[in-house]
Residue frames relative to the residue before (quaternion, step in Angstrom):
aa qw qx qy qz dx dy dz
X 1.0000 0.0000 0.0000 0.0000 0.00 0.00 0.00
X 0.4284 -0.7031 0.4978 0.2727 3.63 -0.76 0.95
X 0.0644 -0.7821 0.6194 0.0221 3.55 -1.09 0.75
X 0.6961 -0.4868 0.3463 0.3981 3.58 -1.25 -0.31
X 0.8321 -0.1746 0.1617 0.5011 3.53 -1.12 -0.79
X 0.5125 -0.6767 0.4491 0.2790 3.55 -0.88 1.02
X 0.7034 0.4749 -0.2799 0.4487 3.60 0.70 -1.08
X 0.6446 0.5214 -0.3283 0.4525 3.60 0.98 -0.78
X 0.6668 0.4976 -0.3047 0.4635 3.60 0.95 -0.85
X 0.6755 0.4782 -0.2978 0.4757 3.59 0.85 -0.94
X 0.6413 0.5287 -0.3218 0.4535 3.59 0.98 -0.81
X 0.6534 0.5075 -0.3086 0.4693 3.58 0.99 -0.85
X 0.6460 0.5130 -0.3220 0.4646 3.60 0.95 -0.83
X 0.6768 0.5000 -0.2920 0.4546 3.59 0.88 -0.95
X 0.7095 0.4390 -0.2507 0.4910 3.58 1.09 -0.71
X 0.5079 -0.6630 0.4162 0.3595 3.60 1.28 0.01
X 0.5821 0.5782 -0.3689 0.4368 3.58 1.21 0.45
X 0.2543 0.7859 -0.5280 0.1972 3.61 1.11 0.53
X 0.4978 -0.6872 0.4427 0.2897 3.59 -1.07 0.68
X 0.4251 -0.5769 0.6037 0.3493 3.52 -1.35 0.26
X 0.2108 -0.7883 0.5649 0.1223 3.61 -0.84 0.88
X 0.1417 -0.7483 0.6440 0.0723 3.53 -0.97 0.94
X 0.1002 -0.8331 0.5439 -0.0029 3.57 -0.37 1.27
X 0.1025 -0.8055 0.5836 0.0057 3.54 -0.86 1.03
X 0.1136 -0.7498 0.6489 0.0627 3.53 -0.93 0.97
X 0.0416 0.8252 -0.5586 0.0723 3.58 -0.78 0.95
X 0.2608 -0.7072 0.6240 0.2061 3.52 -1.36 0.19
X 0.5352 -0.6149 0.4619 0.3494 3.56 -1.14 0.54
X 0.6087 -0.1945 -0.7691 -0.0143 1.66 -1.96 1.50
X 0.8056 -0.3546 0.1593 0.4470 3.55 0.07 1.36
X 0.3095 0.7005 -0.5650 0.3070 3.51 0.65 1.18
X 0.4042 -0.7294 0.4944 0.2454 3.59 -0.62 1.09
X 0.1825 -0.7705 0.6043 0.0880 3.55 -0.89 0.99
X 0.7876 -0.0306 0.0377 0.6143 3.56 0.94 -0.93
X 0.0035 -0.7686 0.6395 -0.0182 3.51 -1.14 0.67
X 0.0847 0.8084 -0.5731 0.1046 3.57 -0.58 1.16
X 0.2966 -0.7150 0.6060 0.1834 3.51 -1.28 0.50
X 0.1265 -0.7499 0.6445 0.0790 3.54 -1.03 0.87
X 0.3027 -0.7735 0.5258 0.1831 3.61 -0.29 1.21
X 0.6170 -0.6047 0.3684 0.3434 3.55 -1.05 0.82
X 0.5229 0.6393 -0.4092 0.3879 3.60 1.16 -0.41
X 0.7251 0.4295 -0.2348 0.4844 3.58 1.08 -0.72
X 0.5612 0.5735 -0.3972 0.4453 3.60 1.24 -0.09
X 0.0927 0.8184 -0.5484 0.1446 3.56 -0.11 1.35
X 0.7071 -0.5097 0.2992 0.3883 3.58 -1.20 0.55
X 0.6551 0.5407 -0.3593 0.3865 3.67 0.77 -0.79
X 0.6803 0.4739 -0.3210 0.4577 3.64 1.07 -0.43
X 0.5911 0.5481 -0.3681 0.4633 3.62 1.29 -0.18
X 0.1088 -0.8149 0.5693 0.0001 3.56 -0.44 1.27
X 0.3655 -0.7398 0.5295 0.1970 3.58 -0.70 1.14
X 0.2471 -0.7521 0.5952 0.1379 3.56 -1.02 0.89
X 0.6376 -0.5028 0.4026 0.4227 3.58 -1.27 0.24
X 0.5466 -0.5922 0.4599 0.3729 3.62 -1.09 0.58
X 0.5655 -0.5851 0.4493 0.3688 3.58 -1.14 0.57
X 0.5823 -0.6242 0.4022 0.3309 3.57 -1.06 0.77
X 0.6866 -0.5003 0.3486 0.3960 3.56 -1.32 0.39
X 0.6892 0.4848 -0.2821 0.4586 3.61 1.10 -0.59
X 0.5296 0.6493 -0.3996 0.3719 3.59 1.25 -0.17
X 0.6457 -0.5312 0.3861 0.3897 3.57 -1.21 0.54
X 0.7737 0.1952 -0.1082 0.5930 3.60 1.00 -0.81
X 0.0876 -0.8493 0.5201 0.0225 3.57 0.70 1.13
X 0.8142 0.2607 -0.2093 0.4746 3.55 -0.97 0.92
X 0.5009 0.6557 -0.4299 0.3666 3.57 1.23 -0.24
X 0.2269 -0.7866 0.5653 0.1011 3.59 -0.88 0.96
X 0.1739 -0.7843 0.5922 0.0621 3.54 -0.67 1.18
X 0.2358 -0.7586 0.5803 0.1796 3.54 -1.29 -0.01
X 0.2737 -0.6916 0.6356 0.2070 3.51 -1.39 0.27
X 0.2938 -0.7191 0.5954 0.2052 3.56 -1.23 0.47
X 0.2249 -0.7756 0.5780 0.1172 3.57 -0.69 1.10
X 0.1579 -0.8439 0.5102 0.0515 3.55 0.15 1.35
X 0.5328 0.6340 -0.4070 0.3854 3.61 1.23 -0.26
X 0.6136 0.5666 -0.3441 0.4290 3.59 1.21 -0.39
X 0.6331 0.5409 -0.3262 0.4474 3.59 1.26 -0.28
X 0.5240 -0.6142 0.4697 0.3571 3.60 -1.11 0.54
X 0.6224 -0.5600 0.3966 0.3765 3.57 -1.13 0.58
X 0.6399 0.5504 -0.3243 0.4271 3.56 1.07 -0.70
X 0.5304 0.6328 -0.4102 0.3873 3.62 1.24 -0.14
X 0.7095 0.4582 -0.2418 0.4777 3.57 1.17 -0.58
X 0.2334 -0.7438 0.6129 0.1291 3.56 -0.85 1.03
X 0.2058 -0.8240 0.5206 0.0872 3.59 -0.44 1.20
X 0.1728 -0.7930 0.5809 0.0623 3.56 -0.89 1.07
X 0.7711 0.1071 -0.0562 0.6252 3.58 1.06 -0.78
X 0.0161 -0.7893 0.6128 -0.0339 3.55 -0.83 1.06
X 0.8384 -0.0680 -0.0072 0.5407 3.57 -0.70 1.13
X 0.7318 -0.4431 0.2277 0.4650 3.58 0.97 0.86
X 0.6434 0.5070 -0.3214 0.4750 3.60 1.26 -0.06
X 0.4164 -0.7220 0.5078 0.2179 3.53 -0.83 1.08
X 0.2775 -0.7416 0.5899 0.1580 3.57 -0.97 0.94
X 0.5721 -0.5681 0.4535 0.3798 3.54 -1.14 0.54
X 0.3455 -0.7565 0.5196 0.1957 3.57 -0.78 1.01
X 0.4481 0.7132 -0.4479 0.3000 3.58 1.21 -0.18
X 0.5850 0.6071 -0.3794 0.3810 3.58 1.09 -0.61
X 0.8108 0.2240 -0.1032 0.5309 3.59 1.05 -0.63
X 0.4015 0.7427 -0.4673 0.2623 3.61 1.21 -0.04
X 0.8367 0.1878 -0.1569 0.4899 3.55 -0.85 1.00
X 0.6163 0.5539 -0.3567 0.4314 3.57 1.20 -0.21
X 0.6891 0.5040 -0.2902 0.4323 3.57 0.80 -1.01
X 0.6327 0.5666 -0.3368 0.4065 3.61 0.94 -0.81
X 0.7753 0.2254 -0.1364 0.5740 3.57 1.06 -0.64
X 0.0351 0.8801 -0.4727 0.0275 3.53 1.10 0.82
X 0.6684 0.5003 -0.3563 0.4196 3.68 0.69 -0.85
X 0.6997 0.4636 -0.2726 0.4703 3.59 1.04 -0.69
X 0.7786 0.3082 -0.1466 0.5266 3.59 1.18 -0.50
X 0.1486 0.8486 -0.4991 0.0933 3.58 1.15 0.57
X 0.6962 0.4617 -0.2902 0.4668 3.63 0.76 -0.96
X 0.6470 0.5175 -0.3152 0.4628 3.57 0.94 -0.88
X 0.6377 0.5273 -0.3209 0.4608 3.57 0.98 -0.86
X 0.6964 0.4748 -0.2860 0.4558 3.60 0.78 -0.99
X 0.6180 0.5211 -0.3459 0.4763 3.61 1.05 -0.67
X 0.6590 0.5128 -0.3044 0.4584 3.59 0.97 -0.89
X 0.6424 0.5116 -0.3227 0.4706 3.57 0.96 -0.84
X 0.6660 0.5013 -0.3091 0.4578 3.59 0.88 -0.90
X 0.6687 0.5112 -0.2948 0.4524 3.58 0.96 -0.87
X 0.7726 0.3323 -0.1653 0.5151 3.61 1.04 -0.78
X 0.3150 0.7913 -0.4750 0.2214 3.55 1.28 0.32
X 0.0401 -0.7595 0.6493 0.0002 3.53 -0.98 0.98
X 0.4058 -0.7380 0.4718 0.2610 3.63 -0.47 1.09
X 0.3661 -0.6927 0.5755 0.2343 3.54 -1.11 0.79
X 0.3735 -0.7232 0.5310 0.2357 3.56 -1.07 0.68
């Protein structure tokens, strides 16, 4: 998955300020097919892949972007809200993700209990 600046992402992860990612898969005309949350706890350096710097002729020459290899993460890392166009009850994770550092075990138990395999 394409992302932003490599150094900024790695720096944020190392400083414990990595973002929570909300990923949306859709079909035109903008009908949600899948919607998942990846809590920042699972955003780790090994999934951040450095890309080549932009060429000298590019508007932002030398800028280094990154990709995120989400295939390296366990399926249980993703909190699913919409699956195949059907909305899941948010009660399974409501209030847990916002205070994730304080509720890490509770969050992981909830994810495991509500796990739906991706195809």
